[in-house]
N, CA, C and O atoms as CSV, one atom per row, in Angstrom:
chain,resi,resn,atom,element,x,y,z
A,1,LEU,N,N,2.500,-14.998,-7.314
A,1,LEU,CA,C,1.775,-14.383,-6.347
A,1,LEU,C,C,1.030,-15.486,-5.365
A,1,LEU,O,O,0.501,-16.417,-5.972
A,2,ALA,N,N,0.943,-15.497,-4.189
A,2,ALA,CA,C,0.433,-16.546,-3.314
A,2,ALA,C,C,-0.978,-16.279,-2.833
A,2,ALA,O,O,-1.637,-17.244,-2.444
A,3,SER,N,N,-1.513,-15.054,-2.821
A,3,SER,CA,C,-2.702,-14.865,-2.309
A,3,SER,C,C,-3.884,-15.547,-3.023
A,3,SER,O,O,-3.840,-15.661,-4.248
A,4,PRO,N,N,-4.861,-15.972,-2.375
A,4,PRO,CA,C,-6.173,-16.436,-3.129
A,4,PRO,C,C,-6.942,-15.362,-3.693
A,4,PRO,O,O,-7.855,-15.573,-4.492
A,5,GLU,N,N,-6.570,-14.106,-3.266
A,5,GLU,CA,C,-7.395,-13.049,-3.971
A,5,GLU,C,C,-6.695,-12.626,-5.204
A,5,GLU,O,O,-7.165,-11.622,-5.738
A,6,VAL,N,N,-5.729,-13.146,-5.738
A,6,VAL,CA,C,-5.294,-12.664,-6.949
A,6,VAL,C,C,-6.239,-13.023,-8.079
A,6,VAL,O,O,-6.648,-14.178,-8.196
A,7,SER,N,N,-6.618,-11.989,-8.973
A,7,SER,CA,C,-7.652,-12.303,-9.942
A,7,SER,C,C,-6.962,-12.738,-11.136
A,7,SER,O,O,-7.505,-13.574,-11.858
A,8,TYR,N,N,-5.758,-12.236,-11.442
A,8,TYR,CA,C,-5.050,-12.502,-12.590
A,8,TYR,C,C,-3.571,-12.703,-12.235
A,8,TYR,O,O,-2.957,-11.793,-11.678
A,9,GLN,N,N,-2.981,-13.868,-12.540
A,9,GLN,CA,C,-1.541,-14.079,-12.289
A,9,GLN,C,C,-0.637,-13.225,-13.244
A,9,GLN,O,O,-1.038,-12.933,-14.371
A,10,PRO,N,N,0.580,-12.832,-12.780
A,10,PRO,CA,C,1.393,-11.909,-13.639
A,10,PRO,C,C,1.541,-12.534,-15.117
A,10,PRO,O,O,1.834,-13.725,-15.220
A,11,ALA,N,N,1.350,-11.777,-16.204
A,11,ALA,CA,C,1.619,-12.179,-17.529
A,11,ALA,C,C,2.984,-12.430,-17.735
A,11,ALA,O,O,3.347,-13.300,-18.526
A,12,THR,N,N,3.852,-11.674,-17.029
A,12,THR,CA,C,5.287,-11.820,-17.276
A,12,THR,C,C,5.940,-11.765,-15.728
A,12,THR,O,O,5.307,-11.332,-14.765
A,13,PRO,N,N,7.154,-12.219,-15.662
A,13,PRO,CA,C,7.775,-12.076,-14.331
A,13,PRO,C,C,7.659,-10.631,-13.793
A,13,PRO,O,O,7.637,-9.660,-14.550
A,14,ILE,N,N,7.589,-10.542,-12.500
A,14,ILE,CA,C,7.466,-9.248,-11.911
A,14,ILE,C,C,8.796,-8.576,-11.788
A,14,ILE,O,O,9.731,-9.204,-11.291
A,15,GLU,N,N,8.955,-7.321,-12.214
A,15,GLU,CA,C,10.229,-6.715,-12.227
A,15,GLU,C,C,9.950,-5.295,-11.815
A,15,GLU,O,O,8.802,-4.852,-11.787
A,16,GLY,N,N,10.992,-4.597,-11.501
A,16,GLY,CA,C,11.100,-3.207,-11.302
A,16,GLY,C,C,10.821,-2.956,-9.822
A,16,GLY,O,O,10.526,-1.806,-9.498
A,17,TRP,N,N,10.885,-3.946,-8.852
A,17,TRP,CA,C,10.870,-3.586,-7.516
A,17,TRP,C,C,12.285,-3.169,-6.937
A,17,TRP,O,O,13.283,-3.280,-7.649
A,18,HIS,N,N,12.360,-2.726,-5.743
A,18,HIS,CA,C,13.695,-2.349,-5.161
A,18,HIS,C,C,13.984,-3.156,-3.957
A,18,HIS,O,O,13.086,-3.690,-3.305
A,19,GLY,N,N,15.264,-3.245,-3.657
A,19,GLY,CA,C,15.661,-4.017,-2.445
A,19,GLY,C,C,15.475,-5.561,-2.594
A,19,GLY,O,O,15.799,-6.168,-3.615
A,20,ASN,N,N,14.970,-6.096,-1.580
A,20,ASN,CA,C,14.842,-7.588,-1.425
A,20,ASN,C,C,13.557,-8.098,-2.090
A,20,ASN,O,O,13.384,-9.315,-2.159
A,21,GLY,N,N,12.689,-7.290,-2.561
A,21,GLY,CA,C,11.366,-7.668,-3.025
A,21,GLY,C,C,10.201,-6.795,-2.647
A,21,GLY,O,O,10.354,-5.645,-2.235
A,22,PHE,N,N,9.067,-7.360,-2.795
A,22,PHE,CA,C,7.825,-6.619,-2.358
A,22,PHE,C,C,7.072,-7.411,-1.384
A,22,PHE,O,O,7.405,-8.572,-1.148
A,23,VAL,N,N,5.973,-6.797,-0.744
A,23,VAL,CA,C,5.227,-7.408,0.222
A,23,VAL,C,C,3.715,-7.462,-0.478
A,23,VAL,O,O,3.221,-6.502,-1.069
A,24,GLU,N,N,3.112,-8.674,-0.317
A,24,GLU,CA,C,1.928,-8.885,-0.884
A,24,GLU,C,C,0.687,-8.563,0.288
A,24,GLU,O,O,0.698,-9.074,1.408
A,25,LEU,N,N,-0.206,-7.768,-0.123
A,25,LEU,CA,C,-1.318,-7.400,0.985
A,25,LEU,C,C,-2.623,-7.903,0.424
A,25,LEU,O,O,-2.977,-7.652,-0.728
A,26,ASP,N,N,-3.319,-8.614,1.267
A,26,ASP,CA,C,-4.709,-8.937,1.002
A,26,ASP,C,C,-5.556,-8.818,2.342
A,26,ASP,O,O,-5.070,-8.349,3.371
A,27,HIS,N,N,-6.711,-9.228,2.256
A,27,HIS,CA,C,-7.550,-9.174,3.419
A,27,HIS,C,C,-6.940,-9.735,4.736
A,27,HIS,O,O,-7.127,-9.177,5.817
A,28,LYS,N,N,-6.238,-10.812,4.596
A,28,LYS,CA,C,-5.787,-11.494,5.830
A,28,LYS,C,C,-4.252,-11.184,6.149
A,28,LYS,O,O,-3.716,-11.764,7.094
A,29,SER,N,N,-3.617,-10.368,5.449
A,29,SER,CA,C,-2.201,-10.006,5.587
A,29,SER,C,C,-1.943,-9.371,6.967
A,29,SER,O,O,-2.780,-8.612,7.455
A,30,ALA,N,N,-0.839,-9.661,7.576
A,30,ALA,CA,C,-0.521,-8.979,8.779
A,30,ALA,C,C,-0.164,-7.438,8.325
A,30,ALA,O,O,0.227,-7.145,7.195
A,31,PRO,N,N,-0.346,-6.594,9.295
A,31,PRO,CA,C,-0.039,-5.159,8.920
A,31,PRO,C,C,1.588,-4.989,8.413
A,31,PRO,O,O,2.483,-5.636,8.957
A,32,LEU,N,N,1.784,-4.265,7.567
A,32,LEU,CA,C,3.112,-3.902,7.041
A,32,LEU,C,C,3.580,-2.786,7.906
A,32,LEU,O,O,3.025,-1.688,7.852
A,33,THR,N,N,4.680,-3.050,8.784
A,33,THR,CA,C,5.096,-2.018,9.779
A,33,THR,C,C,6.496,-1.652,9.510
A,33,THR,O,O,7.377,-2.480,9.279
A,34,VAL,N,N,6.672,-0.304,9.553
A,34,VAL,CA,C,8.111,0.279,9.340
A,34,VAL,C,C,8.459,1.065,10.619
A,34,VAL,O,O,7.616,1.824,11.095
A,35,ASP,N,N,9.607,0.921,11.165
A,35,ASP,CA,C,10.032,1.840,12.156
A,35,ASP,C,C,10.700,3.030,11.565
A,35,ASP,O,O,11.429,2.930,10.578
A,36,VAL,N,N,10.447,4.187,12.184
A,36,VAL,CA,C,10.835,5.438,11.559
A,36,VAL,C,C,11.372,6.271,12.680
A,36,VAL,O,O,10.744,6.356,13.735
A,37,ASP,N,N,12.593,6.934,12.479
A,37,ASP,CA,C,13.092,7.787,13.358
A,37,ASP,C,C,13.133,9.214,12.809
A,37,ASP,O,O,13.819,9.558,11.847
A,38,ALA,N,N,12.287,10.048,13.554
A,38,ALA,CA,C,12.131,11.340,13.021
A,38,ALA,C,C,13.218,12.279,13.526
A,38,ALA,O,O,13.263,12.414,14.749
A,39,ASP,N,N,14.078,12.933,12.812
A,39,ASP,CA,C,15.223,13.866,13.314
A,39,ASP,C,C,14.587,15.154,13.914
A,39,ASP,O,O,15.072,15.683,14.914
A,40,THR,N,N,13.568,15.610,13.325
A,40,THR,CA,C,12.934,16.765,13.723
A,40,THR,C,C,11.410,16.770,13.785
A,40,THR,O,O,10.787,16.036,13.018
A,41,ASP,N,N,10.820,17.501,14.593
A,41,ASP,CA,C,9.312,17.751,14.678
A,41,ASP,C,C,8.952,18.202,13.183
A,41,ASP,O,O,9.724,18.814,12.445
A,42,GLY,N,N,7.691,17.811,12.871
A,42,GLY,CA,C,7.175,18.330,11.502
A,42,GLY,C,C,6.143,17.476,10.940
A,42,GLY,O,O,5.720,16.468,11.507
A,43,THR,N,N,5.743,17.911,9.796
A,43,THR,CA,C,4.708,17.286,9.005
A,43,THR,C,C,5.351,16.391,7.907
A,43,THR,O,O,6.126,16.893,7.093
A,44,TYR,N,N,5.060,15.179,7.882
A,44,TYR,CA,C,5.679,14.149,6.881
A,44,TYR,C,C,4.676,13.614,6.010
A,44,TYR,O,O,3.512,13.446,6.376
A,45,ALA,N,N,5.136,13.323,4.779
A,45,ALA,CA,C,4.149,12.834,3.752
A,45,ALA,C,C,4.585,11.383,3.605
A,45,ALA,O,O,5.776,11.090,3.508
A,46,ILE,N,N,3.634,10.499,3.589
A,46,ILE,CA,C,3.727,8.980,3.373
A,46,ILE,C,C,3.005,8.561,2.139
A,46,ILE,O,O,1.811,8.823,1.989
A,47,THR,N,N,3.707,7.914,1.252
A,47,THR,CA,C,3.180,7.349,-0.022
A,47,THR,C,C,3.819,5.968,-0.214
A,47,THR,O,O,4.969,5.685,0.124
A,48,LEU,N,N,2.891,5.096,-0.829
A,48,LEU,CA,C,3.366,3.807,-1.032
A,48,LEU,C,C,3.552,3.571,-2.552
A,48,LEU,O,O,2.728,4.029,-3.343
A,49,VAL,N,N,4.526,2.926,-2.926
A,49,VAL,CA,C,4.680,2.451,-4.371
A,49,VAL,C,C,4.271,1.083,-4.370
A,49,VAL,O,O,4.754,0.255,-3.597
A,50,TYR,N,N,3.229,0.780,-5.376
A,50,TYR,CA,C,2.621,-0.451,-5.435
A,50,TYR,C,C,2.305,-0.922,-6.835
A,50,TYR,O,O,2.348,-0.074,-7.726
A,51,ALA,N,N,2.008,-2.105,-7.124
A,51,ALA,CA,C,1.339,-2.650,-8.255
A,51,ALA,C,C,0.182,-3.457,-7.932
A,51,ALA,O,O,0.139,-4.173,-6.932
A,52,ASN,N,N,-0.845,-3.335,-8.853
A,52,ASN,CA,C,-2.173,-4.083,-8.737
A,52,ASN,C,C,-2.523,-4.466,-10.094
A,52,ASN,O,O,-2.951,-3.597,-10.854
A,53,GLY,N,N,-2.376,-5.794,-10.527
A,53,GLY,CA,C,-2.791,-6.255,-11.712
A,53,GLY,C,C,-4.069,-7.087,-11.787
A,53,GLY,O,O,-4.257,-7.958,-12.636
A,54,ASN,N,N,-4.990,-6.724,-10.763
A,54,ASN,CA,C,-6.216,-7.567,-10.533
A,54,ASN,C,C,-7.297,-7.142,-11.464
A,54,ASN,O,O,-8.402,-7.665,-11.319
A,55,GLY,N,N,-7.134,-6.347,-12.307
A,55,GLY,CA,C,-8.370,-6.032,-13.308
A,55,GLY,C,C,-7.895,-4.856,-14.221
A,55,GLY,O,O,-6.864,-4.198,-14.082
A,56,PRO,N,N,-8.880,-4.721,-15.208
A,56,PRO,CA,C,-8.753,-3.589,-16.068
A,56,PRO,C,C,-8.952,-2.298,-15.391
A,56,PRO,O,O,-9.468,-2.197,-14.277
A,57,VAL,N,N,-8.502,-1.258,-16.140
A,57,VAL,CA,C,-8.410,0.078,-15.361
A,57,VAL,C,C,-9.843,0.667,-15.252
A,57,VAL,O,O,-10.104,1.591,-14.482
A,58,ASN,N,N,-10.749,0.084,-16.062
A,58,ASN,CA,C,-12.166,0.873,-15.984
A,58,ASN,C,C,-13.267,0.040,-15.246
A,58,ASN,O,O,-14.329,0.589,-14.953
A,59,THR,N,N,-13.028,-1.340,-14.923
A,59,THR,CA,C,-13.984,-2.121,-14.297
A,59,THR,C,C,-13.558,-2.964,-13.243
A,59,THR,O,O,-12.369,-2.925,-12.930
A,60,GLU,N,N,-14.387,-3.772,-12.603
A,60,GLU,CA,C,-14.200,-4.883,-11.611
A,60,GLU,C,C,-13.949,-4.454,-10.241
A,60,GLU,O,O,-13.993,-5.319,-9.366
A,61,ASN,N,N,-13.676,-3.163,-9.902
A,61,ASN,CA,C,-13.684,-2.642,-8.451
A,61,ASN,C,C,-12.818,-3.332,-7.557
A,61,ASN,O,O,-13.141,-3.691,-6.425
A,62,LYS,N,N,-11.578,-3.528,-8.158
A,62,LYS,CA,C,-10.595,-4.352,-7.199
A,62,LYS,C,C,-9.409,-3.429,-6.756
A,62,LYS,O,O,-8.256,-3.854,-6.818
A,63,CYS,N,N,-9.658,-2.318,-6.365
A,63,CYS,CA,C,-8.636,-1.489,-5.758
A,63,CYS,C,C,-8.380,-1.985,-4.416
A,63,CYS,O,O,-9.261,-2.503,-3.730
A,64,ALA,N,N,-7.083,-1.817,-4.008
A,64,ALA,CA,C,-6.695,-2.047,-2.565
A,64,ALA,C,C,-6.785,-0.874,-1.877
A,64,ALA,O,O,-6.323,0.161,-2.356
A,65,ILE,N,N,-7.392,-0.909,-0.673
A,65,ILE,CA,C,-7.427,0.161,0.167
A,65,ILE,C,C,-6.913,-0.197,1.498
A,65,ILE,O,O,-7.226,-1.279,1.995
A,66,ARG,N,N,-6.068,0.717,2.172
A,66,ARG,CA,C,-5.444,0.461,3.540
A,66,ARG,C,C,-5.403,1.793,4.314
A,66,ARG,O,O,-5.347,2.904,3.787
A,67,THR,N,N,-5.437,1.539,5.613
A,67,THR,CA,C,-5.220,2.689,6.569
A,67,THR,C,C,-3.835,2.817,6.968
A,67,THR,O,O,-3.189,1.794,7.195
A,68,ILE,N,N,-3.282,4.017,7.084
A,68,ILE,CA,C,-1.991,4.262,7.510
A,68,ILE,C,C,-2.228,4.605,9.003
A,68,ILE,O,O,-3.049,5.447,9.368
A,69,GLU,N,N,-1.438,3.882,9.838
A,69,GLU,CA,C,-1.553,4.148,11.316
A,69,GLU,C,C,-0.120,4.700,11.686
A,69,GLU,O,O,0.911,4.275,11.166
A,70,VAL,N,N,-0.168,5.667,12.616
A,70,VAL,CA,C,1.115,6.106,13.379
A,70,VAL,C,C,1.048,5.813,14.805
A,70,VAL,O,O,0.230,6.342,15.558
A,71,ASP,N,N,1.897,4.984,15.149
A,71,ASP,CA,C,1.940,4.589,16.724
A,71,ASP,C,C,0.656,4.065,17.063
A,71,ASP,O,O,0.183,4.443,18.135
A,72,GLY,N,N,-0.090,3.163,16.270
A,72,GLY,CA,C,-1.332,2.559,16.462
A,72,GLY,C,C,-2.575,3.492,16.349
A,72,GLY,O,O,-3.674,3.080,16.719
A,73,THR,N,N,-2.404,4.800,15.820
A,73,THR,CA,C,-3.675,5.608,15.633
A,73,THR,C,C,-3.778,5.775,14.206
A,73,THR,O,O,-2.763,5.982,13.542
A,74,PRO,N,N,-4.900,5.703,13.687
A,74,PRO,CA,C,-5.281,5.899,12.265
A,74,PRO,C,C,-4.952,7.273,11.867
A,74,PRO,O,O,-5.374,8.225,12.522
A,75,ALA,N,N,-4.147,7.436,10.721
A,75,ALA,CA,C,-3.870,8.827,10.338
A,75,ALA,C,C,-4.440,9.154,8.982
A,75,ALA,O,O,-4.520,10.341,8.662
A,76,GLY,N,N,-4.877,8.133,8.087
A,76,GLY,CA,C,-5.374,8.381,6.792
A,76,GLY,C,C,-5.517,6.973,6.086
A,76,GLY,O,O,-5.228,5.872,6.552
A,77,THR,N,N,-6.061,7.300,4.784
A,77,THR,CA,C,-6.188,6.086,3.875
A,77,THR,C,C,-5.553,6.238,2.637
A,77,THR,O,O,-5.567,7.327,2.063
A,78,VAL,N,N,-4.886,5.058,2.077
A,78,VAL,CA,C,-4.241,5.112,0.771
A,78,VAL,C,C,-5.009,4.215,-0.022
A,78,VAL,O,O,-5.559,3.240,0.489
A,79,VAL,N,N,-5.093,4.502,-1.360
A,79,VAL,CA,C,-5.864,3.725,-2.399
A,79,VAL,C,C,-4.869,3.214,-3.413
A,79,VAL,O,O,-4.007,3.964,-3.871
A,80,MET,N,N,-4.983,1.872,-3.790
A,80,MET,CA,C,-4.046,1.322,-4.852
A,80,MET,C,C,-5.025,0.753,-5.840
A,80,MET,O,O,-5.434,-0.400,-5.709
A,81,PRO,N,N,-5.470,1.647,-6.972
A,81,PRO,CA,C,-6.428,1.160,-7.996
A,81,PRO,C,C,-5.557,0.089,-8.824
A,81,PRO,O,O,-4.328,0.119,-8.886
A,82,HIS,N,N,-6.393,-0.875,-9.461
A,82,HIS,CA,C,-5.753,-1.928,-10.236
A,82,HIS,C,C,-5.445,-1.130,-11.590
A,82,HIS,O,O,-6.140,-0.189,-11.975
A,83,ARG,N,N,-4.346,-1.605,-12.251
A,83,ARG,CA,C,-3.571,-0.983,-13.172
A,83,ARG,C,C,-3.506,-1.775,-14.548
A,83,ARG,O,O,-2.674,-1.507,-15.415
A,84,GLY,N,N,-4.408,-2.720,-14.660
A,84,GLY,CA,C,-4.468,-3.551,-15.917
A,84,GLY,C,C,-4.440,-4.963,-15.612
A,84,GLY,O,O,-3.853,-5.388,-14.617
A,85,VAL,N,N,-5.117,-5.785,-16.520
A,85,VAL,CA,C,-5.235,-7.264,-16.252
A,85,VAL,C,C,-3.844,-7.804,-16.304
A,85,VAL,O,O,-3.080,-7.535,-17.231
A,86,ALA,N,N,-3.516,-8.588,-15.272
A,86,ALA,CA,C,-2.200,-9.286,-15.120
A,86,ALA,C,C,-0.972,-8.332,-15.241
A,86,ALA,O,O,0.156,-8.774,-15.456
A,87,ASN,N,N,-1.232,-7.054,-15.100
A,87,ASN,CA,C,-0.101,-6.127,-15.317
A,87,ASN,C,C,0.459,-5.828,-13.882
A,87,ASN,O,O,-0.055,-4.943,-13.197
A,88,TRP,N,N,1.446,-6.525,-13.467
A,88,TRP,CA,C,2.035,-6.576,-12.213
A,88,TRP,C,C,3.320,-5.776,-12.219
A,88,TRP,O,O,3.975,-5.623,-11.188
A,89,ASN,N,N,3.710,-5.215,-13.507
A,89,ASN,CA,C,5.073,-4.472,-13.549
A,89,ASN,C,C,4.741,-2.983,-13.785
A,89,ASN,O,O,5.620,-2.235,-14.212
A,90,ASP,N,N,3.607,-2.571,-13.542
A,90,ASP,CA,C,3.190,-1.134,-13.633
A,90,ASP,C,C,3.115,-0.596,-12.225
A,90,ASP,O,O,2.091,-0.653,-11.544
A,91,TRP,N,N,4.309,-0.048,-11.812
A,91,TRP,CA,C,4.545,0.431,-10.322
A,91,TRP,C,C,3.823,1.834,-10.382
A,91,TRP,O,O,4.016,2.633,-11.299
A,92,GLY,N,N,2.997,2.052,-9.350
A,92,GLY,CA,C,2.392,3.466,-9.238
A,92,GLY,C,C,2.512,3.860,-7.802
A,92,GLY,O,O,3.023,3.111,-6.970
A,93,ARG,N,N,2.045,5.022,-7.523
A,93,ARG,CA,C,2.054,5.650,-6.180
A,93,ARG,C,C,0.618,5.854,-5.722
A,93,ARG,O,O,-0.305,6.209,-6.455
A,94,THR,N,N,0.537,5.579,-4.394
A,94,THR,CA,C,-0.819,5.876,-3.865
A,94,THR,C,C,-0.919,7.396,-3.622
A,94,THR,O,O,0.018,8.141,-3.913
A,95,ASN,N,N,-2.039,7.829,-3.099
A,95,ASN,CA,C,-2.320,9.100,-2.643
A,95,ASN,C,C,-1.473,9.279,-1.378
A,95,ASN,O,O,-1.195,8.289,-0.701
A,96,THR,N,N,-1.053,10.503,-1.033
A,96,THR,CA,C,-0.277,10.837,-0.003
A,96,THR,C,C,-1.038,11.191,1.297
A,96,THR,O,O,-2.023,11.930,1.284
A,97,VAL,N,N,-0.518,10.608,2.463
A,97,VAL,CA,C,-1.175,10.874,3.709
A,97,VAL,C,C,-0.091,11.695,4.567
A,97,VAL,O,O,1.077,11.353,4.754
A,98,LEU,N,N,-0.685,12.773,5.018
A,98,LEU,CA,C,0.243,13.808,5.706
A,98,LEU,C,C,0.003,13.544,7.245
A,98,LEU,O,O,-1.115,13.522,7.759
A,99,VAL,N,N,1.184,13.349,7.910
A,99,VAL,CA,C,1.101,12.985,9.417
A,99,VAL,C,C,2.160,13.797,10.112
A,99,VAL,O,O,3.288,13.899,9.630
A,100,PRO,N,N,1.772,14.438,11.364
A,100,PRO,CA,C,2.667,15.012,12.223
A,100,PRO,C,C,3.526,14.028,12.983
A,100,PRO,O,O,2.960,13.083,13.533
A,101,LEU,N,N,4.824,14.156,13.067
A,101,LEU,CA,C,5.667,13.448,13.800
A,101,LEU,C,C,6.580,14.247,14.737
A,101,LEU,O,O,7.184,15.205,14.254
A,102,LYS,N,N,6.730,13.952,15.988
A,102,LYS,CA,C,7.599,14.558,16.873
A,102,LYS,C,C,9.107,13.832,16.607
A,102,LYS,O,O,9.256,12.814,15.931
A,103,VAL,N,N,9.977,14.427,17.150
A,103,VAL,CA,C,11.376,13.828,17.236
A,103,VAL,C,C,11.268,12.544,17.894
A,103,VAL,O,O,10.579,12.416,18.905
A,104,GLY,N,N,11.981,11.484,17.320
A,104,GLY,CA,C,12.051,10.161,17.912
A,104,GLY,C,C,11.605,9.005,17.118
A,104,GLY,O,O,11.465,9.094,15.898
A,105,SER,N,N,11.396,8.010,17.722
A,105,SER,CA,C,11.006,6.721,17.052
A,105,SER,C,C,9.445,6.593,16.975
A,105,SER,O,O,8.692,6.869,17.908
A,106,HIS,N,N,9.046,6.124,15.706
A,106,HIS,CA,C,7.607,5.963,15.520
A,106,HIS,C,C,7.431,4.528,14.679
A,106,HIS,O,O,8.337,4.071,13.982
A,107,LYS,N,N,6.178,3.913,14.842
A,107,LYS,CA,C,5.826,2.732,14.057
A,107,LYS,C,C,4.885,3.235,13.016
A,107,LYS,O,O,3.854,3.794,13.390
A,108,ILE,N,N,5.133,3.092,11.773
A,108,ILE,CA,C,4.156,3.370,10.709
A,108,ILE,C,C,3.625,2.000,10.233
A,108,ILE,O,O,4.380,1.077,9.930
A,109,ALA,N,N,2.371,1.932,10.188
A,109,ALA,CA,C,1.774,0.640,9.797
A,109,ALA,C,C,0.721,0.920,8.794
A,109,ALA,O,O,-0.055,1.873,8.843
A,110,VAL,N,N,0.773,-0.212,7.662
A,110,VAL,CA,C,-0.166,-0.279,6.723
A,110,VAL,C,C,-1.245,-1.357,7.006
A,110,VAL,O,O,-0.982,-2.550,6.857
A,111,THR,N,N,-2.407,-0.943,7.397
A,111,THR,CA,C,-3.324,-2.129,7.974
A,111,THR,C,C,-4.619,-2.123,7.167
A,111,THR,O,O,-5.018,-1.123,6.571
A,112,PHE,N,N,-5.275,-3.337,7.181
A,112,PHE,CA,C,-6.583,-3.515,6.541
A,112,PHE,C,C,-7.498,-3.470,7.833
A,112,PHE,O,O,-7.378,-4.207,8.811
A,113,ARG,N,N,-8.465,-2.434,7.648
A,113,ARG,CA,C,-9.491,-2.259,8.587
A,113,ARG,C,C,-11.006,-2.546,7.788
A,113,ARG,O,O,-11.139,-2.537,6.564
A,114,PRO,N,N,-11.993,-2.776,8.685
A,114,PRO,CA,C,-13.319,-3.011,8.059
A,114,PRO,C,C,-13.590,-1.814,7.029
A,114,PRO,O,O,-14.057,-2.054,5.916
A,115,GLU,N,N,-13.311,-0.658,7.398
A,115,GLU,CA,C,-13.718,0.511,6.514
A,115,GLU,C,C,-12.977,0.590,5.326
A,115,GLU,O,O,-13.282,1.441,4.490
A,116,ASN,N,N,-11.888,-0.310,5.107
A,116,ASN,CA,C,-11.150,-0.320,3.909
A,116,ASN,C,C,-11.614,-1.272,2.840
A,116,ASN,O,O,-10.983,-1.447,1.798
A,117,GLU,N,N,-12.806,-1.917,3.157
A,117,GLU,CA,C,-13.365,-2.830,2.027
A,117,GLU,C,C,-13.906,-2.020,0.866
A,117,GLU,O,O,-14.439,-0.913,0.932
A,118,ASN,N,N,-13.687,-2.734,-0.173
A,118,ASN,CA,C,-13.982,-2.039,-1.535
A,118,ASN,C,C,-15.288,-2.628,-2.148
A,118,ASN,O,O,-15.852,-3.528,-1.525
A,119,MET,N,N,-15.747,-2.238,-3.188
A,119,MET,CA,C,-17.010,-2.691,-3.718
A,119,MET,C,C,-17.017,-4.146,-4.344
A,119,MET,O,O,-18.088,-4.687,-4.619
A,120,ASN,N,N,-15.768,-4.784,-4.568
A,120,ASN,CA,C,-15.616,-6.111,-5.044
A,120,ASN,C,C,-16.062,-7.140,-3.862
A,120,ASN,O,O,-16.804,-8.105,-4.045
A,121,LEU,N,N,-15.502,-6.779,-2.665
A,121,LEU,CA,C,-15.649,-7.651,-1.487
A,121,LEU,C,C,-14.826,-8.836,-1.402
A,121,LEU,O,O,-14.552,-9.289,-0.290
A,122,HIS,N,N,-14.364,-9.433,-2.550
A,122,HIS,CA,C,-13.518,-10.609,-2.572
A,122,HIS,C,C,-12.060,-10.076,-2.674
A,122,HIS,O,O,-11.206,-10.409,-1.852
A,123,THR,N,N,-11.816,-9.269,-3.671
A,123,THR,CA,C,-10.227,-8.903,-4.060
A,123,THR,C,C,-10.079,-7.475,-3.445
A,123,THR,O,O,-10.749,-6.504,-3.795
A,124,ASN,N,N,-9.115,-7.477,-2.487
A,124,ASN,CA,C,-8.626,-6.111,-1.944
A,124,ASN,C,C,-7.182,-6.502,-1.776
A,124,ASN,O,O,-6.759,-6.845,-0.672
A,125,HIS,N,N,-6.453,-6.459,-2.795
A,125,HIS,CA,C,-5.146,-7.065,-3.016
A,125,HIS,C,C,-4.179,-6.270,-3.754
A,125,HIS,O,O,-4.575,-5.716,-4.779
A,126,ALA,N,N,-2.950,-6.127,-3.381
A,126,ALA,CA,C,-1.915,-5.356,-4.139
A,126,ALA,C,C,-0.531,-5.752,-3.562
A,126,ALA,O,O,-0.449,-6.250,-2.440
A,127,ILE,N,N,0.533,-5.532,-4.321
A,127,ILE,CA,C,1.926,-5.601,-3.877
A,127,ILE,C,C,2.534,-4.372,-3.552
A,127,ILE,O,O,2.337,-3.410,-4.295
A,128,VAL,N,N,3.221,-4.265,-2.583
A,128,VAL,CA,C,3.885,-2.943,-2.237
A,128,VAL,C,C,5.417,-3.082,-2.183
A,128,VAL,O,O,5.985,-3.940,-1.507
A,129,ASP,N,N,6.016,-2.202,-2.920
A,129,ASP,CA,C,7.416,-2.181,-3.091
A,129,ASP,C,C,8.074,-1.412,-2.071
A,129,ASP,O,O,9.070,-1.893,-1.531
A,130,ARG,N,N,7.639,-0.260,-1.732
A,130,ARG,CA,C,8.275,0.501,-0.680
A,130,ARG,C,C,7.243,1.670,-0.123
A,130,ARG,O,O,6.193,2.006,-0.670
A,131,MET,N,N,7.767,2.174,1.027
A,131,MET,CA,C,7.086,3.379,1.533
A,131,MET,C,C,7.955,4.550,1.488
A,131,MET,O,O,9.110,4.489,1.910
A,132,ILE,N,N,7.423,5.677,0.967
A,132,ILE,CA,C,8.265,6.889,0.870
A,132,ILE,C,C,7.815,7.768,1.928
A,132,ILE,O,O,6.635,8.106,2.013
A,133,ILE,N,N,8.686,8.142,2.718
A,133,ILE,CA,C,8.351,9.065,3.921
A,133,ILE,C,C,9.316,10.383,3.724
A,133,ILE,O,O,10.545,10.305,3.723
A,134,SER,N,N,8.635,11.511,3.571
A,134,SER,CA,C,9.344,12.779,3.250
A,134,SER,C,C,8.918,13.820,4.181
A,134,SER,O,O,7.711,14.011,4.330
A,135,LYS,N,N,9.817,14.550,4.857
A,135,LYS,CA,C,9.424,15.711,5.656
A,135,LYS,C,C,9.167,16.892,4.714
A,135,LYS,O,O,9.984,17.284,3.881
A,136,ILE,N,N,7.934,17.433,4.927
A,136,ILE,CA,C,7.411,18.509,4.054
A,136,ILE,C,C,7.505,19.912,4.699
A,136,ILE,O,O,7.606,20.908,3.983
A,137,LYS,N,N,7.473,19.997,6.077
A,137,LYS,CA,C,7.470,21.165,6.681
A,137,LYS,C,C,7.681,20.917,8.167
A,137,LYS,O,O,7.718,21.864,8.952
């Protein structure tokens, strides 16, 4: 991992991700942006699959927090708690953000905003494997 915010380098090679790899997010990362084409109007659920090995599960306040934006407008917040010291192979899912989408093209972005700061202040870092977008109604 390349970010200066990494508290614990992986204890073993990172495995379990899909496709071409994962995206590393920290305070200075560019937004992670995905183009989405909605086939029908409706409510869609957005969840991220992530890993965060920056600390033990009970201390250190190193969760990664990000805002989900739809077409540039904030839609909700996702939290990526740390899942164990140097444990970068424990892939979990964030909370789900529900968004209304109209038929057509949309840009879904995962951004760091000032309100996403955590109590640690230095480490707000995770790796993201994929974004899951599901129509729920």
